[in-house]
C-alpha positions in Angstrom: -4.3 -3.8 -1.3 -3.0 2.2 -1.5 -3.7 1.6 -2.0 -2.6 4.4 0.2 -3.5 7.6 -1.5 -5.9 8.9 -4.1 -5.0 8.9 -7.8 -4.7 12.2 -9.7 -8.0 14.0 -10.3 -8.2 12.9 -13.9 -8.7 9.4 -12.6 -10.9 10.2 -9.6 -14.3 8.9 -10.7 -12.9 5.8 -12.4 -10.5 5.2 -9.5 -13.5 4.9 -7.2 -14.9 2.4 -9.6 -12.5 -0.4 -8.9 -14.5 -2.8 -6.8 -13.2 -3.9 -3.5 -11.2 -7.0 -4.1 -10.6 -10.1 -2.0 -6.9 -9.1 -2.0 -7.8 -6.4 0.5 -8.6 -9.1 3.0 -5.0 -10.3 2.7 -3.9 -6.6 3.1 -5.5 -6.5 6.6 -3.0 -9.0 7.8 -0.1 -6.9 6.5 -1.6 -3.7 8.0 -2.0 -5.4 11.4 1.5 -6.9 11.1 3.2 -3.5 10.5 0.8 -1.6 12.7 -0.4 0.7 9.9 2.1 0.3 7.1 -0.3 -0.7 4.7 0.4 0.0 1.8 -1.6 -0.9 0.4 -3.3 0.1 -0.6 -3.8 -0.8 -0.2 -5.6 2.1 3.7 -5.2 1.6 7.3 -5.5 4.2 10.0 -2.8 6.9 9.8 0.0 6.7 12.3 0.2 9.4 14.9 3.0 11.8 14.1 6.0 11.5 16.2 5.2 14.9 17.9 2.1 13.3 19.4 4.1 10.5 20.9 6.6 12.9 22.3 3.9 15.2 23.7 2.3 12.2 25.4 5.6 11.1 26.8 6.1 14.6 28.2 2.9 14.7 30.2 3.4 15.0 33.9 1.6 12.4 36.2 -1.0 13.6 38.6 0.2 14.4 42.1 1.1 11.1 43.8 0.9 9.0 40.7 2.8 5.8 40.9 3.2 2.4 39.2 0.7 -0.4 39.9 3.2 -2.0 42.3 3.4 1.2 44.3 6.9 2.1 43.0 7.9 4.4 40.2 10.0 1.6 38.7 13.4 3.1 39.8 16.1 0.5 40.2 17.1 0.1 43.8 20.7 0.5 45.1 23.1 -2.1 43.9 25.0 -4.0 46.5 28.8 -4.4 46.1 29.6 -7.2 43.7 26.0 -7.5 42.3 25.4 -6.9 38.6 23.5 -3.8 37.7 19.8 -4.5 36.7 17.7 -2.7 34.1 15.1 -0.2 35.4 11.7 -1.8 36.0 8.9 -0.9 33.7 5.4 -2.2 33.7 2.9 -2.6 30.8 0.4 -0.5 32.7 2.5 2.6 32.3 2.4 5.9 34.1 3.9 8.8 32.2 6.7 9.2 34.8 8.0 5.8 33.7 7.9 7.0 30.1 10.0 10.0 31.0 12.6 7.9 32.7 12.6 5.5 29.7 13.1 8.4 27.3 16.0 9.9 29.2 18.0 6.7 29.7 17.3 4.4 26.8 19.9 3.7 24.2 20.0 1.5 21.1 21.9 -1.1 23.2 19.3 -1.4 26.0 16.2 -0.6 24.1 15.1 -4.1 23.5 15.4 -5.1 27.2 13.8 -1.9 28.5 11.0 -1.8 26.0 9.9 -5.4 26.3 7.3 -4.9 29.1 6.1 -1.7 27.6 5.4 -3.3 24.2 2.7 -5.3 25.9 0.8 -2.1 26.8 -2.7 -1.9 25.5 -2.2 1.8 24.9 -1.4 2.5 21.2 0.2 5.8 22.2 2.8 3.9 24.2 3.7 1.8 21.2 3.8 4.8 18.9 6.1 6.5 21.3 8.4 3.5 21.4 8.5 3.3 17.6 9.3 7.0 17.3 12.0 6.8 20.0 13.6 3.8 18.2 13.5 5.8 14.9 15.6 8.5 16.7 18.0 5.9 18.1 18.5 4.3 14.7 19.0 7.7 12.9 21.1 7.3 9.8 23.3 4.7 11.3 23.1 1.5 9.2 24.7 -0.6 12.0 21.8 0.3 14.3 19.2 -0.5 11.7 20.8 -3.9 11.0 20.8 -4.6 14.7 17.1 -3.8 15.0 16.3 -6.0 12.0 18.0 -8.9 13.7 15.8 -8.4 16.7 12.8 -8.8 14.4 13.8 -12.4 13.6 12.5 -13.8 16.9 10.4 -10.8 18.0 7.1 -11.7 19.6 3.7 -10.1 19.6 3.6 -6.4 18.8 7.3 -5.9 19.0 7.9 -7.1 15.5 5.7 -4.4 14.0 7.4 -1.7 16.2 10.9 -2.8 15.2 10.1 -3.0 11.4 8.1 0.3 11.4 11.1 2.0 13.1 13.5 0.7 10.5 11.1 1.6 7.7 10.8 5.2 9.0 14.4 5.8 9.8 16.9 7.6 7.6 19.2 4.5 7.7 16.7 2.5 5.6 18.0 4.3 2.5 21.5 3.1 3.1 22.3 0.4 0.5 23.3 -2.3 3.1 20.1 -1.8 5.0 17.8 -2.0 1.9 19.7 -5.1 0.7 19.4 -6.8 4.1 15.7 -6.1 4.2 15.3 -7.6 0.8 17.4 -10.6 1.6 15.4 -11.3 4.8 12.1 -10.7 3.0 13.0 -13.4 0.5 14.4 -15.9 3.0 12.1 -18.9 2.8 13.2 -20.1 6.2 11.3 -17.2 7.8 7.5 -17.3 8.3 5.7 -15.9 5.3 3.9 -13.2 7.4 7.3 -12.0 8.7 8.7 -12.0 5.2 5.7 -9.9 4.1 6.5 -7.3 6.8 10.1 -7.1 5.8 9.3 -6.5 2.2 6.7 -3.9 3.1 9.3 -2.0 5.0 11.1 -1.4 1.7 8.2 0.7 0.3 9.8 4.0 1.5 12.8 3.5 -0.8 13.4 6.4 -3.2 14.1 4.0 -6.0 14.5 0.3 -6.6 17.6 -0.9 -8.5 17.1 -3.3 -11.4 18.3 -6.3 -9.4 15.9 -5.5 -6.6 13.0 -5.2 -9.1 13.9 -8.6 -10.6 13.9 -10.3 -7.2 10.7 -8.7 -6.0 9.0 -9.7 -9.3 10.2 -13.2 -8.9 8.7 -13.3 -5.4 5.4 -12.0 -6.6 5.3 -14.7 -9.3 6.3 -17.5 -6.9 3.2 -19.6 -6.2 4.3 -20.3 -2.6 5.0 -16.6 -1.7 1.3 -15.8 -0.9 1.4 -12.7 1.4 5.1 -12.1 0.8 4.4 -12.0 -2.9 1.5 -9.6 -2.4 3.8 -7.3 -0.3 6.5 -7.5 -3.0 4.1 -6.3 -5.7 2.8 -3.5 -3.6 6.3 -2.3 -2.7 7.1 -2.1 -6.4 3.9 -0.1 -7.0 4.5 2.3 -4.1 8.1 3.1 -5.1 6.9 3.6 -8.7 4.3 6.1 -7.5 7.0 8.0 -5.7 9.2 8.0 -8.7 6.3 9.2 -10.9 5.7 12.2 -8.6 9.4 13.1 -9.1 9.0 13.0 -12.9 11.4 10.0 -13.1 11.0 7.2 -15.6 8.7 4.5 -14.3 9.1 2.2 -17.3 11.0 -0.4 -15.3 8.3 -0.5 -12.7 5.5 -0.7 -15.2 7.3 -3.5 -16.9 7.5 -5.5 -13.7 3.9 -4.8 -12.6 2.6 -5.9 -16.0 4.7 -9.1 -15.8 3.1 -9.8 -12.4 -0.3 -8.9 -13.8 0.1 -11.4 -16.6 2.1 -14.2 -14.9 1.4 -14.5 -11.2 -0.5 -17.7 -10.4 -2.1 -16.0 -7.4 -5.2 -14.2 -8.5 -5.0 -11.5 -5.8 -1.3 -10.8 -6.5 -2.0 -10.8 -10.3 -4.8 -8.3 -9.8 -2.5 -6.0 -7.7 -0.1 -5.9 -10.7 -3.0 -5.0 -13.0 -4.6 -2.3 -10.9 -1.8 -0.5 -9.1 -0.8 1.6 -12.2 -4.1 3.4 -11.7 -2.6 5.2 -8.7 0.1 6.8 -10.8 -2.1 7.1 -13.9 0.7 7.3 -16.5 0.1 7.7 -20.2 0.6 4.2 -21.7 3.3 3.6 -24.3 2.4 1.4 -27.3 4.1 -1.6 -25.7 2.2 -1.1 -22.4 -1.0 -0.6 -24.3 -0.5 -4.0 -26.0 0.1 -5.7 -22.7 -2.9 -4.3 -21.0 -5.0 -5.2 -24.1 -3.9 -8.8 -23.6 -5.1 -8.6 -20.0 -8.4 -7.1 -21.1 -9.2 -10.0 -23.5 -7.4 -12.8 -21.7 -7.8 -12.3 -17.9 -10.2 -14.7 -16.3 -11.0 -12.5 -13.3 -13.5 -9.7 -14.2 -11.9 -7.4 -11.7 -8.6 -7.6 -13.7 -10.4 -6.9 -17.0 -12.1 -3.9 -15.3 -8.6 -2.6 -14.2 -7.2 -3.1 -17.7 -10.0 -1.0 -19.2 -9.3 1.7 -16.6 -5.6 1.8 -17.5 -6.1 1.5 -21.3 -8.2 4.7 -21.2 -4.9 6.6 -20.7 -3.2 5.1 -23.7 -1.6 7.4 -26.2 -3.2 5.3 -29.0 -6.7 6.4 -28.5 -8.1 5.0 -31.8 -6.7 1.6 -31.1 -8.1 1.5 -27.6 -11.6 2.7 -28.7 -11.7 0.0 -31.4 -10.6 -2.6 -28.8 -13.3 -1.5 -26.4 -16.0 -1.7 -29.1 -14.9 -5.3 -30.1 -14.5 -6.5 -26.5 -18.0 -5.2 -25.6 -19.6 -7.5 -28.1 -18.3 -10.7 -26.4 -17.9 -9.6 -22.8 -20.2 -11.4 -20.4 -19.8 -9.4 -17.2 -22.2 -6.4 -16.9 -19.7 -4.6 -14.7 -16.9 -5.0 -17.2 -19.2 -3.8 -19.9 -20.0 -0.7 -17.8 -16.2 -0.1 -17.5 -15.8 -0.4 -21.3 -18.7 1.9 -21.9 -17.7 4.8 -19.6 -14.0 4.5 -20.3 -14.7 4.9 -24.0 -15.7 8.4 -23.1 -12.5 8.9 -21.1 -10.4 7.6 -24.0 -11.8 9.7 -26.8 -14.2 12.2 -25.3 -17.1 13.3 -27.4 -15.7 11.3 -30.4 -16.6 8.1 -28.5 -20.3 8.8 -28.8 -20.9 6.7 -32.0 -19.1 3.7 -30.4 -21.1 4.2 -27.2 -24.3 4.4 -29.2 -23.5 1.0 -30.8 -22.8 -0.5 -27.4 -26.2 0.7 -26.2 -27.8 -0.7 -29.3 -26.3 -4.1 -28.5 -27.3 -4.0 -24.9 -30.5 -1.9 -24.2 -29.6 -1.6 -20.5 -27.1 1.1 -21.6 -29.6 3.1 -23.7 -30.7 5.5 -20.9 -27.1 5.9 -19.8 -26.0 6.7 -23.3 -28.7 9.4 -23.5 -27.3 10.9 -20.3 -23.8 11.1 -21.8 -25.2 12.6 -25.0 -27.1 15.3 -23.1 -24.1 16.3 -20.9 -21.8 16.5 -23.9 -24.4 18.6 -25.7 -24.4 21.0 -22.7 -20.8 21.8 -23.4 -19.2 19.6 -20.7 -16.1 17.9 -22.2 -13.9 17.0 -19.2 -14.4 13.4 -18.2 -14.3 14.0 -14.5 -17.0 16.7 -14.6 -19.0 14.7 -17.0 -18.9 11.6 -14.8 -19.9 13.6 -11.7 -22.8 15.1 -13.7 -24.3 11.7 -14.4 -27.6 11.1 -12.5 -26.2 7.8 -11.3 -22.5 6.9 -11.3 -23.3 3.3 -10.3 -26.3 2.2 -12.5 -25.5 -1.5 -12.2 -24.4 -1.7 -8.6 -20.8 -2.5 -9.6 -19.3 0.0 -7.1 -21.1 -1.2 -4.0 -17.9 -2.7 -2.6 -15.6 0.1 -3.7 -13.0 1.9 -1.6 
């Protein structure tokens, strides 16, 4: 719904040309659920770095500061024979309470001690709690698994804090932790919103094994998965983007995203599979070119056809794509998809696309002045598509980008 970061510069103008989709509305729920994970996307507000939370926790209260009940929250003396009680914390927190919490909290008492603080209206307090829990989890898979069990019945904002802490910990990369996240995320006995959060917490993985890719794809193509299916597709895309930056093979990820883009019965999830490759902007193989071509001519949603045109412009088979764009333009009914076919013809073949673009303008006179702009800019010596697009007098001549990110 990046999603979360800008595509490479070669895709910048066209990346901004993908119209804001209804799926981003679904993404809002995930962002709220994980207090800023999102993906996705598709993007939410950035989290405060852990240093900010620690600095806040380290502030000294003003002289005489106390808790709202007139006590600093210290546990009183314990009479002989009485069980020890946890320190008292209040959701309206003074920083002295946070210092005591920081010094005495452990993975074993965190849930009890943090419960009242998680009701704080202060986002800095929740950020601090999440960062402290990340430290307590560390690289210990047993600690991560324990926190994940807390999330089963966590209420209110505690669910997001727990899952964000697991997601940001080193332990999330331990095989048993990643497997447990996936198992819980695909557990139909859990509420779908909770499953979506669990699957989103997998998006920091360094890679996804073939079995995990298969299971995530099946979830995305499951008609009852809804938000969980959306999170599954986005997780595949985010890990793919990370692999792409590391120059690793992304063929398995592209295969699964294209499967989702062609087969998911949910239009929003299907679109996610169609458009997320934009954010890695890989050069398409012949097989990938053929699959995107099928989406271009067969997808009922014009946003999906727009995304297919965008991706096809990076195909290695430039002649095939240019011919496909020319033929598709003749029958395409959506003006915005026509605009995508027109401008991405230039991205596909550069100045060699001008005869095809001239024919498009002859078929649809609305493109005649735009064609003249392209012709003049090419004649001036500008060949790079990004510079050319930025030189156009109007990058949005048909108001197709008014809802863009």
